[in-house]
Backbone and ligand atoms as CSV (ligand in chain L), in Angstrom:
chain,resi,resn,atom,element,x,y,z
A,1,MET,N,N,92.575,42.344,41.826
A,1,MET,CA,C,92.441,41.954,43.369
A,1,MET,C,C,91.358,41.562,43.970
A,2,SER,N,N,90.174,42.426,43.814
A,2,SER,CA,C,89.115,42.083,44.523
A,2,SER,C,C,88.256,41.116,43.789
A,3,THR,N,N,87.429,40.263,44.646
A,3,THR,CA,C,86.572,39.359,43.907
A,3,THR,C,C,85.281,40.009,43.779
A,4,SER,N,N,85.075,41.259,44.562
A,4,SER,CA,C,83.856,41.860,44.452
A,4,SER,C,C,83.768,43.444,44.115
A,5,GLY,N,N,82.823,44.016,43.595
A,5,GLY,CA,C,82.969,45.392,43.088
A,5,GLY,C,C,83.997,45.644,41.964
A,6,ASN,N,N,83.774,46.871,41.415
A,6,ASN,CA,C,84.659,47.270,40.469
A,6,ASN,C,C,85.715,48.155,40.792
A,7,GLU,N,N,86.934,48.190,39.940
A,7,GLU,CA,C,87.770,49.072,40.301
A,7,GLU,C,C,87.515,50.581,39.688
A,8,ARG,N,N,87.966,51.524,40.570
A,8,ARG,CA,C,87.634,52.990,40.476
A,8,ARG,C,C,89.008,53.697,40.059
A,9,PHE,N,N,88.777,54.606,39.300
A,9,PHE,CA,C,90.187,55.286,39.081
A,9,PHE,C,C,89.923,56.744,39.414
A,10,PHE,N,N,91.030,57.499,39.486
A,10,PHE,CA,C,91.131,58.946,39.640
A,10,PHE,C,C,92.130,59.465,38.798
A,11,ASP,N,N,92.305,61.006,38.498
A,11,ASP,CA,C,93.027,61.578,37.478
A,11,ASP,C,C,94.380,61.509,38.117
A,12,LYS,N,N,95.160,61.543,37.186
A,12,LYS,CA,C,96.792,61.507,37.444
A,12,LYS,C,C,97.291,62.957,38.223
A,13,ASP,N,N,96.384,63.856,37.930
A,13,ASP,CA,C,96.626,65.242,38.665
A,13,ASP,C,C,96.160,65.317,40.022
A,14,ASP,N,N,95.169,64.326,40.197
A,14,ASP,CA,C,94.285,64.287,41.659
A,14,ASP,C,C,95.190,63.929,42.655
A,15,ILE,N,N,94.870,64.642,43.692
A,15,ILE,CA,C,95.719,64.174,45.223
A,15,ILE,C,C,94.487,63.835,46.155
A,16,ILE,N,N,94.455,62.465,46.532
A,16,ILE,CA,C,93.527,62.325,47.578
A,16,ILE,C,C,94.102,62.605,48.878
A,17,VAL,N,N,93.481,63.487,49.787
A,17,VAL,CA,C,94.014,63.884,51.144
A,17,VAL,C,C,93.049,63.498,52.300
A,18,SER,N,N,93.831,62.926,53.357
A,18,SER,CA,C,93.159,63.006,54.658
A,18,SER,C,C,93.964,63.388,55.803
A,19,LYS,N,N,93.549,63.674,56.751
A,19,LYS,CA,C,94.122,64.014,58.138
A,19,LYS,C,C,93.584,63.174,59.205
A,20,THR,N,N,94.210,62.940,60.039
A,20,THR,CA,C,93.477,61.971,61.329
A,20,THR,C,C,94.199,62.467,62.628
A,21,ASP,N,N,93.448,62.231,63.657
A,21,ASP,CA,C,94.071,62.556,64.873
A,21,ASP,C,C,95.062,61.339,65.192
A,22,LEU,N,N,95.772,61.314,66.534
A,22,LEU,CA,C,96.490,60.208,66.869
A,22,LEU,C,C,96.252,58.812,66.778
A,23,LYS,N,N,94.815,58.795,67.004
A,23,LYS,CA,C,94.171,57.329,66.956
A,23,LYS,C,C,93.728,56.870,65.575
A,24,GLY,N,N,93.981,57.873,64.710
A,24,GLY,CA,C,93.629,57.369,63.249
A,24,GLY,C,C,92.246,57.713,62.970
A,25,ARG,N,N,91.666,58.580,63.687
A,25,ARG,CA,C,90.221,59.005,63.293
A,25,ARG,C,C,90.308,60.185,62.401
A,26,LEU,N,N,89.402,60.159,61.347
A,26,LEU,CA,C,89.514,61.235,60.284
A,26,LEU,C,C,89.168,62.567,60.985
A,27,THR,N,N,90.054,63.231,60.502
A,27,THR,CA,C,89.657,64.954,61.068
A,27,THR,C,C,89.571,65.833,59.642
A,28,TYR,N,N,90.011,65.196,58.622
A,28,TYR,CA,C,89.733,65.830,57.346
A,28,TYR,C,C,89.781,64.969,56.104
A,29,ALA,N,N,88.911,65.241,55.101
A,29,ALA,CA,C,89.173,64.413,53.877
A,29,ALA,C,C,88.556,65.364,52.580
A,30,ASN,N,N,89.463,65.442,51.792
A,30,ASN,CA,C,88.973,66.439,50.763
A,30,ASN,C,C,88.070,65.919,49.665
A,31,ASP,N,N,87.592,66.703,48.750
A,31,ASP,CA,C,86.576,66.240,47.804
A,31,ASP,C,C,87.002,64.972,47.124
A,32,ILE,N,N,88.117,65.018,46.791
A,32,ILE,CA,C,88.684,63.756,45.931
A,32,ILE,C,C,88.452,62.680,46.743
A,33,PHE,N,N,88.913,62.613,47.812
A,33,PHE,CA,C,88.559,61.592,48.890
A,33,PHE,C,C,87.430,61.098,48.839
A,34,LEU,N,N,86.310,62.198,49.047
A,34,LEU,CA,C,84.926,61.622,49.248
A,34,LEU,C,C,84.296,61.373,48.205
A,35,SER,N,N,84.869,61.896,46.929
A,35,SER,CA,C,84.037,61.332,45.693
A,35,SER,C,C,84.518,60.211,45.265
A,36,ILE,N,N,85.546,59.715,45.452
A,36,ILE,CA,C,86.093,58.103,44.884
A,36,ILE,C,C,85.702,57.335,45.837
A,37,ALA,N,N,85.590,57.632,47.040
A,37,ALA,CA,C,85.100,56.564,48.318
A,37,ALA,C,C,83.563,56.575,48.301
A,38,ASP,N,N,82.952,57.561,47.527
A,38,ASP,CA,C,81.371,57.615,47.689
A,38,ASP,C,C,80.784,57.859,49.112
A,39,TYR,N,N,81.478,58.924,49.842
A,39,TYR,CA,C,81.149,59.263,51.254
A,39,TYR,C,C,80.910,60.760,51.073
A,40,LYS,N,N,79.993,61.054,52.177
A,40,LYS,CA,C,79.877,62.630,52.324
A,40,LYS,C,C,80.687,62.883,53.514
A,41,GLU,N,N,81.060,64.058,53.784
A,41,GLU,CA,C,81.811,64.306,54.534
A,41,GLU,C,C,81.606,63.989,56.235
A,42,ALA,N,N,80.192,64.171,56.334
A,42,ALA,CA,C,79.745,64.004,57.625
A,42,ALA,C,C,79.675,62.397,57.999
A,43,GLU,N,N,79.941,61.585,57.145
A,43,GLU,CA,C,79.994,60.265,57.183
A,43,GLU,C,C,81.222,59.669,57.688
A,44,VAL,N,N,82.444,60.407,57.305
A,44,VAL,CA,C,83.676,60.014,57.672
A,44,VAL,C,C,84.330,60.696,58.659
A,45,LEU,N,N,83.853,61.953,59.024
A,45,LEU,CA,C,84.798,62.718,60.169
A,45,LEU,C,C,84.607,62.095,61.418
A,46,GLY,N,N,85.468,61.829,61.904
A,46,GLY,CA,C,85.478,61.186,63.378
A,46,GLY,C,C,85.555,59.688,63.382
A,47,GLN,N,N,85.301,59.101,61.989
A,47,GLN,CA,C,85.626,57.792,61.827
A,47,GLN,C,C,86.807,57.283,61.727
A,48,PRO,N,N,87.012,55.955,62.322
A,48,PRO,CA,C,88.567,55.549,62.043
A,48,PRO,C,C,88.873,55.338,60.471
A,49,HIS,N,N,90.093,55.640,60.260
A,49,HIS,CA,C,90.501,55.435,58.954
A,49,HIS,C,C,90.247,54.067,58.215
A,50,SER,N,N,90.057,53.077,59.101
A,50,SER,CA,C,89.973,51.891,58.474
A,50,SER,C,C,88.232,51.764,57.922
A,51,VAL,N,N,87.638,52.760,57.771
A,51,VAL,CA,C,86.284,53.007,57.209
A,51,VAL,C,C,86.535,52.365,55.820
A,52,ILE,N,N,87.821,52.798,54.915
A,52,ILE,CA,C,87.944,52.522,53.803
A,52,ILE,C,C,89.024,51.421,53.470
A,53,ARG,N,N,89.125,50.787,54.547
A,53,ARG,CA,C,90.035,49.461,54.819
A,53,ARG,C,C,89.561,48.357,53.699
A,54,HIS,N,N,90.338,47.958,52.894
A,54,HIS,CA,C,90.045,46.856,51.805
A,54,HIS,C,C,90.230,45.522,52.831
A,55,PRO,N,N,89.295,44.731,52.522
A,55,PRO,CA,C,89.713,43.290,53.346
A,55,PRO,C,C,90.947,42.702,52.894
A,56,GLU,N,N,91.303,42.894,51.569
A,56,GLU,CA,C,92.382,42.187,50.995
A,56,GLU,C,C,93.757,42.913,51.334
A,57,MET,N,N,93.846,43.941,52.105
A,57,MET,CA,C,95.153,44.421,52.388
A,57,MET,C,C,95.655,43.830,53.406
A,58,PRO,N,N,96.990,43.455,53.268
A,58,PRO,CA,C,97.672,42.937,54.551
A,58,PRO,C,C,97.866,43.455,55.675
A,59,ARG,N,N,97.708,43.040,56.839
A,59,ARG,CA,C,97.716,43.730,58.130
A,59,ARG,C,C,99.031,44.249,58.364
A,60,ALA,N,N,100.115,43.613,57.922
A,60,ALA,CA,C,101.250,43.968,58.246
A,60,ALA,C,C,101.828,45.000,57.676
A,61,ILE,N,N,101.062,45.406,56.390
A,61,ILE,CA,C,101.553,46.794,55.855
A,61,ILE,C,C,101.121,48.021,56.701
A,62,PHE,N,N,99.805,47.707,57.310
A,62,PHE,CA,C,99.340,48.908,58.310
A,62,PHE,C,C,100.204,48.802,59.585
A,63,LYS,N,N,100.735,47.616,59.791
A,63,LYS,CA,C,101.615,47.761,61.108
A,63,LYS,C,C,102.917,48.522,60.700
A,64,LEU,N,N,103.327,48.232,59.693
A,64,LEU,CA,C,104.713,49.013,59.108
A,64,LEU,C,C,104.323,50.676,59.199
A,65,LEU,N,N,103.172,50.766,58.640
A,65,LEU,CA,C,102.951,52.221,58.475
A,65,LEU,C,C,102.544,52.870,59.808
A,66,TRP,N,N,101.940,52.110,60.833
A,66,TRP,CA,C,101.779,52.950,62.063
A,66,TRP,C,C,103.167,52.988,62.935
A,67,ASP,N,N,103.872,51.845,62.536
A,67,ASP,CA,C,105.151,51.931,63.585
A,67,ASP,C,C,106.078,53.321,62.927
A,68,SER,N,N,105.789,53.406,61.543
A,68,SER,CA,C,106.656,54.451,61.089
A,68,SER,C,C,106.072,55.621,61.422
A,69,ILE,N,N,104.825,56.086,61.467
A,69,ILE,CA,C,104.379,57.436,61.738
A,69,ILE,C,C,104.508,57.836,63.222
A,70,SER,N,N,104.110,56.665,63.981
A,70,SER,CA,C,104.088,57.122,65.511
A,70,SER,C,C,105.383,57.112,65.868
A,71,SER,N,N,106.584,56.838,65.135
A,71,SER,CA,C,107.864,57.125,65.857
A,71,SER,C,C,108.484,58.142,64.955
A,72,GLY,N,N,107.797,59.044,64.164
A,72,GLY,CA,C,107.865,60.194,63.662
A,72,GLY,C,C,108.578,60.135,62.320
A,73,ARG,N,N,108.401,58.968,61.532
A,73,ARG,CA,C,108.899,58.837,60.245
A,73,ARG,C,C,107.709,58.769,59.157
A,74,GLU,N,N,108.170,59.357,57.878
A,74,GLU,CA,C,107.084,59.205,56.875
A,74,GLU,C,C,107.077,57.862,56.243
A,75,ILE,N,N,106.064,57.473,55.342
A,75,ILE,CA,C,106.151,56.182,55.014
A,75,ILE,C,C,105.485,56.562,53.530
A,76,PHE,N,N,105.669,55.669,52.456
A,76,PHE,CA,C,105.120,55.443,51.211
A,76,PHE,C,C,104.690,54.093,51.211
A,77,ALA,N,N,103.405,53.852,50.579
A,77,ALA,CA,C,102.830,52.542,50.739
A,77,ALA,C,C,101.767,52.437,49.595
A,78,TYR,N,N,101.844,51.341,48.784
A,78,TYR,CA,C,100.864,51.103,47.889
A,78,TYR,C,C,99.544,50.746,48.595
A,79,VAL,N,N,98.620,51.161,48.408
A,79,VAL,CA,C,97.140,50.576,49.285
A,79,VAL,C,C,96.117,50.471,48.270
A,80,VAL,N,N,95.395,49.455,48.638
A,80,VAL,CA,C,93.823,49.159,47.890
A,80,VAL,C,C,93.000,49.645,48.800
A,81,ASN,N,N,92.073,50.511,48.567
A,81,ASN,CA,C,90.984,50.904,49.464
A,81,ASN,C,C,89.548,50.622,48.773
A,82,GLN,N,N,88.561,50.383,49.724
A,82,GLN,CA,C,87.446,50.062,49.517
A,82,GLN,C,C,86.283,51.502,49.563
A,83,THR,N,N,85.504,51.246,48.411
A,83,THR,CA,C,84.560,52.204,48.532
A,83,THR,C,C,83.218,52.076,49.321
A,84,LYS,N,N,82.321,52.949,49.713
A,84,LYS,CA,C,81.296,52.766,50.604
A,84,LYS,C,C,80.453,51.465,49.893
A,85,PHE,N,N,80.389,51.598,48.511
A,85,PHE,CA,C,79.580,50.292,47.985
A,85,PHE,C,C,80.451,49.073,47.422
A,86,GLY,N,N,81.697,49.032,47.968
A,86,GLY,CA,C,82.310,47.797,47.669
A,86,GLY,C,C,83.142,47.816,46.429
A,87,ASP,N,N,83.339,49.106,45.741
A,87,ASP,CA,C,84.330,49.054,44.657
A,87,ASP,C,C,85.545,49.435,45.415
A,88,TYR,N,N,86.588,49.408,44.557
A,88,TYR,CA,C,87.962,49.408,45.015
A,88,TYR,C,C,89.038,50.410,44.182
A,89,TYR,N,N,90.028,50.968,44.732
A,89,TYR,CA,C,90.896,51.750,43.978
A,89,TYR,C,C,92.365,51.736,44.735
A,90,TRP,N,N,93.281,51.635,43.884
A,90,TRP,CA,C,94.666,51.609,44.280
A,90,TRP,C,C,95.147,53.043,44.363
A,91,VAL,N,N,96.016,53.248,45.370
A,91,VAL,CA,C,96.864,54.508,45.519
A,91,VAL,C,C,98.127,54.450,45.986
A,92,LEU,N,N,98.940,55.157,45.616
A,92,LEU,CA,C,100.381,55.349,46.445
A,92,LEU,C,C,100.291,56.460,47.403
A,93,ALA,N,N,100.294,55.787,48.628
A,93,ALA,CA,C,99.933,56.872,49.847
A,93,ALA,C,C,101.389,57.236,50.292
A,94,HIS,N,N,101.429,58.555,50.636
A,94,HIS,CA,C,102.472,59.128,51.304
A,94,HIS,C,C,101.836,59.670,52.699
A,95,VAL,N,N,102.301,58.922,53.739
A,95,VAL,CA,C,101.765,59.083,55.141
A,95,VAL,C,C,102.740,59.982,56.119
A,96,THR,N,N,102.507,61.067,56.669
A,96,THR,CA,C,103.565,61.604,57.541
A,96,THR,C,C,102.874,62.092,59.176
A,97,PRO,N,N,103.707,62.292,59.911
A,97,PRO,CA,C,103.264,63.019,61.219
A,97,PRO,C,C,103.081,64.264,61.075
A,98,SER,N,N,102.110,64.810,61.658
A,98,SER,CA,C,101.848,66.461,61.587
A,98,SER,C,C,102.446,66.726,63.266
A,99,ARG,N,N,102.947,67.735,63.518
A,99,ARG,CA,C,103.687,68.350,64.780
A,99,ARG,C,C,103.076,69.575,65.076
A,100,ASP,N,N,102.926,69.728,66.474
A,100,ASP,CA,C,102.629,71.035,66.977
A,100,ASP,C,C,103.713,71.940,66.996
A,101,ASN,N,N,103.580,73.207,67.681
A,101,ASN,CA,C,104.607,74.299,67.794
A,101,ASN,C,C,105.718,73.763,68.640
A,102,LYS,N,N,105.321,72.713,69.634
A,102,LYS,CA,C,106.497,72.084,70.416
A,102,LYS,C,C,107.252,70.976,69.972
A,103,GLY,N,N,106.731,70.765,68.650
A,103,GLY,CA,C,107.421,69.363,67.907
A,103,GLY,C,C,106.653,68.054,68.246
A,104,GLU,N,N,105.697,68.036,68.981
A,104,GLU,CA,C,104.914,66.850,69.267
A,104,GLU,C,C,103.950,66.385,68.316
A,105,ILE,N,N,104.118,65.258,68.024
A,105,ILE,CA,C,103.146,64.843,67.126
A,105,ILE,C,C,101.820,64.948,67.306
A,106,ASN,N,N,100.821,65.452,66.665
A,106,ASN,CA,C,99.667,65.734,66.924
A,106,ASN,C,C,98.357,65.283,66.039
A,107,GLY,N,N,98.943,64.547,65.110
A,107,GLY,CA,C,98.019,63.949,64.091
A,107,GLY,C,C,98.985,63.184,63.089
A,108,TYR,N,N,98.069,62.694,61.879
A,108,TYR,CA,C,98.749,62.480,60.785
A,108,TYR,C,C,98.112,62.752,59.523
A,109,HIS,N,N,98.949,62.838,58.489
A,109,HIS,CA,C,98.334,63.466,57.090
A,109,HIS,C,C,98.666,62.412,55.949
A,110,SER,N,N,97.776,62.376,55.037
A,110,SER,CA,C,98.256,61.237,53.867
A,110,SER,C,C,97.589,62.001,52.523
A,111,ASN,N,N,98.670,61.980,51.767
A,111,ASN,CA,C,98.624,62.523,50.420
A,111,ASN,C,C,98.493,61.134,49.284
A,112,ARG,N,N,97.782,61.290,48.717
A,112,ARG,CA,C,97.886,59.891,47.631
A,112,ARG,C,C,97.659,60.167,46.195
A,113,ARG,N,N,98.371,59.577,45.512
A,113,ARG,CA,C,98.342,59.738,43.998
A,113,ARG,C,C,98.252,58.347,43.241
A,114,VAL,N,N,97.964,58.580,42.137
A,114,VAL,CA,C,97.573,57.411,41.153
A,114,VAL,C,C,98.967,56.508,41.097
A,115,PRO,N,N,98.782,55.245,41.397
A,115,PRO,CA,C,100.087,54.491,41.441
A,115,PRO,C,C,100.228,53.832,39.892
A,116,ASP,N,N,101.326,53.721,39.778
A,116,ASP,CA,C,102.049,53.157,38.317
A,116,ASP,C,C,101.272,51.567,38.093
A,117,ARG,N,N,100.470,51.271,37.266
A,117,ARG,CA,C,99.904,50.126,36.835
A,117,ARG,C,C,100.508,48.812,37.002
A,118,GLN,N,N,101.866,49.269,36.237
A,118,GLN,CA,C,102.601,47.846,36.147
A,118,GLN,C,C,103.243,47.396,37.371
A,119,ILE,N,N,103.267,48.453,38.267
A,119,ILE,CA,C,104.011,48.051,39.705
A,119,ILE,C,C,103.141,47.458,40.596
A,120,ILE,N,N,101.663,47.739,40.426
A,120,ILE,CA,C,100.552,47.298,41.042
A,120,ILE,C,C,100.704,45.710,40.710
A,121,GLN,N,N,100.398,45.583,39.338
A,121,GLN,CA,C,100.216,44.235,38.787
A,121,GLN,C,C,101.562,43.376,38.912
A,122,ASP,N,N,102.466,43.724,38.711
A,122,ASP,CA,C,103.681,42.778,38.710
A,122,ASP,C,C,104.248,42.494,40.000
A,123,THR,N,N,104.329,43.615,40.863
A,123,THR,CA,C,104.968,43.563,42.329
A,123,THR,C,C,104.104,43.382,43.360
A,124,ILE,N,N,103.216,44.425,43.617
A,124,ILE,CA,C,102.503,44.722,44.838
A,124,ILE,C,C,101.442,43.699,45.044
A,125,ILE,N,N,100.540,43.522,44.018
A,125,ILE,CA,C,99.600,42.480,44.074
A,125,ILE,C,C,99.912,40.888,44.566
A,126,PRO,N,N,101.088,40.527,43.816
A,126,PRO,CA,C,101.646,39.304,43.997
A,126,PRO,C,C,102.223,39.214,45.337
A,127,MET,N,N,102.819,40.058,45.889
A,127,MET,CA,C,103.475,40.437,47.265
A,127,MET,C,C,102.282,40.319,48.454
A,128,TYR,N,N,101.309,41.242,48.162
A,128,TYR,CA,C,100.104,41.319,49.000
A,128,TYR,C,C,99.394,39.944,49.214
A,129,ARG,N,N,99.265,39.172,48.110
A,129,ARG,CA,C,98.388,38.076,48.175
A,129,ARG,C,C,99.297,37.087,48.893
A,130,LYS,N,N,100.627,36.945,48.837
A,130,LYS,CA,C,101.163,36.132,49.694
A,130,LYS,C,C,101.333,36.297,51.233
A,131,MET,N,N,101.367,37.590,51.320
A,131,MET,CA,C,101.104,38.148,52.715
A,131,MET,C,C,99.865,37.803,53.365
A,132,GLN,N,N,98.941,38.070,52.792
A,132,GLN,CA,C,97.456,37.936,53.257
A,132,GLN,C,C,97.315,36.398,53.510
A,133,LYS,N,N,97.709,35.496,52.386
A,133,LYS,CA,C,97.386,34.147,52.444
A,133,LYS,C,C,98.013,33.731,53.710
A,134,LEU,N,N,99.275,34.139,54.069
A,134,LEU,CA,C,100.010,33.777,55.237
A,134,LEU,C,C,99.175,34.061,56.424
A,135,GLU,N,N,98.781,35.478,56.594
A,135,GLU,CA,C,98.096,35.776,57.843
A,135,GLU,C,C,96.947,35.151,58.033
A,136,ASP,N,N,96.092,34.926,56.775
A,136,ASP,CA,C,94.938,33.979,57.146
A,136,ASP,C,C,95.241,32.462,57.513
A,137,SER,N,N,96.377,31.777,57.107
A,137,SER,CA,C,96.624,30.298,57.374
A,137,SER,C,C,97.007,30.352,58.912
A,138,MET,N,N,97.252,31.245,59.530
A,138,MET,CA,C,97.683,31.057,61.008
A,138,MET,C,C,96.272,30.993,61.867
A,139,PRO,N,N,96.697,30.272,63.131
A,139,PRO,CA,C,95.435,30.153,63.760
A,139,PRO,C,C,95.010,31.542,64.612
A,140,ASN,N,N,95.948,32.391,64.782
A,140,ASN,CA,C,95.599,33.589,65.458
A,140,ASN,C,C,96.292,34.646,64.807
A,141,ARG,N,N,95.746,36.106,65.097
A,141,ARG,CA,C,96.207,37.295,64.410
A,141,ARG,C,C,97.792,37.613,64.425
A,142,LYS,N,N,98.280,37.463,65.878
A,142,LYS,CA,C,99.492,37.769,66.030
A,142,LYS,C,C,100.489,36.781,65.415
A,143,ASP,N,N,100.361,35.641,65.288
A,143,ASP,CA,C,101.103,34.574,64.575
A,143,ASP,C,C,101.031,35.115,63.222
A,144,GLY,N,N,99.948,35.320,62.609
A,144,GLY,CA,C,99.762,35.440,61.254
A,144,GLY,C,C,100.615,36.838,60.927
A,145,MET,N,N,100.479,37.912,61.790
A,145,MET,CA,C,101.056,39.069,61.502
A,145,MET,C,C,102.539,39.029,61.497
A,146,ALA,N,N,103.059,38.189,62.556
A,146,ALA,CA,C,104.674,37.886,62.691
A,146,ALA,C,C,104.898,37.239,61.273
A,147,ALA,N,N,104.371,36.324,60.802
A,147,ALA,CA,C,104.792,35.366,59.668
A,147,ALA,C,C,104.864,36.455,58.489
A,148,SER,N,N,103.732,37.354,58.330
A,148,SER,CA,C,103.896,38.209,56.985
A,148,SER,C,C,104.757,39.132,57.081
A,149,GLU,N,N,104.812,39.727,58.477
A,149,GLU,CA,C,106.103,40.462,58.533
A,149,GLU,C,C,107.467,39.839,58.094
A,150,LYS,N,N,107.676,38.667,58.476
A,150,LYS,CA,C,108.862,38.072,58.231
A,150,LYS,C,C,108.641,37.779,56.815
A,151,LEU,N,N,107.925,37.600,56.206
A,151,LEU,CA,C,107.923,37.383,54.520
A,151,LEU,C,C,108.388,38.631,53.876
A,152,LEU,N,N,107.877,39.692,54.518
A,152,LEU,CA,C,108.361,40.915,53.729
A,152,LEU,C,C,109.688,41.236,54.173
A,153,THR,N,N,110.055,41.142,55.423
A,153,THR,CA,C,111.485,41.136,55.698
A,153,THR,C,C,112.679,40.425,54.754
A,154,ASP,N,N,112.162,38.966,54.778
A,154,ASP,CA,C,112.946,38.133,53.998
A,154,ASP,C,C,113.152,38.551,52.627
A,155,PHE,N,N,112.043,39.088,51.969
A,155,PHE,CA,C,111.914,39.292,50.511
A,155,PHE,C,C,112.783,40.647,50.378
A,156,LEU,N,N,112.964,41.713,51.353
A,156,LEU,CA,C,113.652,42.842,51.238
A,156,LEU,C,C,115.128,42.292,51.338
A,157,GLN,N,N,115.351,41.729,52.214
A,157,GLN,CA,C,116.834,41.066,52.653
A,157,GLN,C,C,117.220,40.563,51.445
A,158,GLY,N,N,116.430,39.745,50.974
A,158,GLY,CA,C,116.895,38.901,49.557
A,158,GLY,C,C,117.347,39.997,48.522
A,159,LYS,N,N,116.820,41.250,48.562
A,159,LYS,CA,C,117.022,42.270,47.569
A,159,LYS,C,C,117.976,43.167,47.991
A,160,ASN,N,N,118.646,43.055,49.568
A,160,ASN,CA,C,119.707,43.677,49.937
A,160,ASN,C,C,118.957,45.348,50.111
A,161,GLN,N,N,117.599,45.357,50.401
A,161,GLN,CA,C,117.020,46.566,50.511
A,161,GLN,C,C,116.199,47.041,51.662
A,162,SER,N,N,116.170,48.128,52.169
A,162,SER,CA,C,114.983,48.534,53.275
A,162,SER,C,C,113.937,48.605,52.612
A,163,TYR,N,N,112.747,48.746,53.530
A,163,TYR,CA,C,111.464,48.887,52.653
A,163,TYR,C,C,111.394,50.318,51.904
A,164,ASP,N,N,111.882,51.398,52.500
A,164,ASP,CA,C,111.927,52.504,51.775
A,164,ASP,C,C,112.723,52.379,50.501
A,165,GLU,N,N,113.891,51.910,50.303
A,165,GLU,CA,C,114.649,51.779,49.154
A,165,GLU,C,C,113.832,50.875,48.187
A,166,PHE,N,N,113.192,49.943,48.705
A,166,PHE,CA,C,112.353,49.063,47.760
A,166,PHE,C,C,111.295,49.945,46.999
A,167,ILE,N,N,110.770,50.584,48.123
A,167,ILE,CA,C,109.480,51.395,47.223
A,167,ILE,C,C,110.188,52.562,46.394
A,168,ALA,N,N,111.213,53.231,46.738
A,168,ALA,CA,C,111.878,54.146,45.769
A,168,ALA,C,C,112.308,53.652,44.611
A,169,ARG,N,N,112.952,52.560,44.595
A,169,ARG,CA,C,113.593,51.842,43.444
A,169,ARG,C,C,112.604,51.436,42.677
A,170,ILE,N,N,111.447,50.665,42.998
A,170,ILE,CA,C,110.357,50.128,42.092
A,170,ILE,C,C,109.808,51.494,41.324
A,171,GLN,N,N,109.748,52.559,41.925
A,171,GLN,CA,C,109.129,53.803,41.553
A,171,GLN,C,C,109.937,54.087,40.266
A,172,GLN,N,N,111.447,54.454,40.513
A,172,GLN,CA,C,112.237,54.852,39.798
A,172,GLN,C,C,112.526,53.883,38.400
A,173,ALA,N,N,112.239,52.556,38.646
A,173,ALA,CA,C,112.277,51.670,37.500
A,173,ALA,C,C,111.045,51.676,36.628
A,174,ALA,N,N,109.994,52.230,37.104
A,174,ALA,CA,C,108.574,52.268,36.238
A,174,ALA,C,C,108.920,53.115,35.155
L,1,FMN,C1,C,96.973,59.465,57.757
L,1,FMN,C2,C,96.389,58.124,57.809
L,1,FMN,C3,C,95.858,57.666,56.490
L,1,FMN,C4,C,95.578,56.299,56.333
L,1,FMN,N1,N,95.192,55.981,55.177
L,1,FMN,C5,C,94.415,54.683,55.247
L,1,FMN,C6,C,94.029,54.239,53.896
L,1,FMN,O1,O,93.973,54.980,53.004
L,1,FMN,N2,N,93.363,53.044,53.833
L,1,FMN,C7,C,93.327,52.234,54.864
L,1,FMN,O2,O,92.944,51.220,54.844
L,1,FMN,N3,N,94.057,52.448,56.229
L,1,FMN,C8,C,94.628,53.781,56.212
L,1,FMN,N4,N,95.271,53.924,57.231
L,1,FMN,C9,C,95.369,53.212,58.499
L,1,FMN,C10,C,94.257,52.800,59.218
L,1,FMN,O3,O,94.546,53.763,60.388
L,1,FMN,C11,C,94.023,51.281,59.827
L,1,FMN,O4,O,95.469,51.053,60.447
L,1,FMN,C12,C,94.107,50.305,58.671
L,1,FMN,O5,O,92.792,50.570,57.983
L,1,FMN,C13,C,93.731,48.868,59.240
L,1,FMN,O6,O,92.773,48.894,59.902
L,1,FMN,P1,P,92.494,47.813,61.111
L,1,FMN,O7,O,93.698,47.383,61.956
L,1,FMN,O8,O,91.226,48.391,62.011
L,1,FMN,O9,O,91.861,46.467,60.204
L,1,FMN,C14,C,95.644,55.470,57.557
L,1,FMN,C15,C,96.257,55.850,58.651
L,1,FMN,C16,C,96.556,57.143,58.741
L,1,FMN,C17,C,97.115,57.607,60.250
């Protein structure tokens, strides 16, 4: 996917964990997060989670992520992240809202595992490439996002699946 940097890998038993506040600023990153992304804890705490954003991730996937978690729903998403020195690594992320004892959302939490390689290669990379190309082809960010969201919606409608069903089915099929 990336034109620069090398792909990095983590162990199939490893879980990359991070937590954020309501604005997506990092409040916690486990050792596996720090070691794969090449950061020290002090460099990421308080930073926006986009510190590891890879430029080739479609914006519409992050919109879907934020729409889900801010309205109280969990989401699973395939994400490519960028390390401090420009390498990249793929994850299957599970992102959930955290709640205080009154049930109010007070932050977010993400666990990430090694994704299935075939799914990344056959399904996710081609889909994300199309989405990103569309996002880049539009004169402004808003139209690009709308077009990319529509591409995803049409793709899912063609399969007669919701996003959640789509993610669950490709995993079952792998
Ligand atoms: C708990 C949590 C985990 C996140 N994990 C990632 C991640 O691993 N990689 C990433 O690029 N964005 C992640 N995000 C989304 C970022 O907050 C942000 O929306 C994304 O990087 C796009 O940034 P941008 O809109 O500034 O381009 C996460 C957000 C939350 C709340």
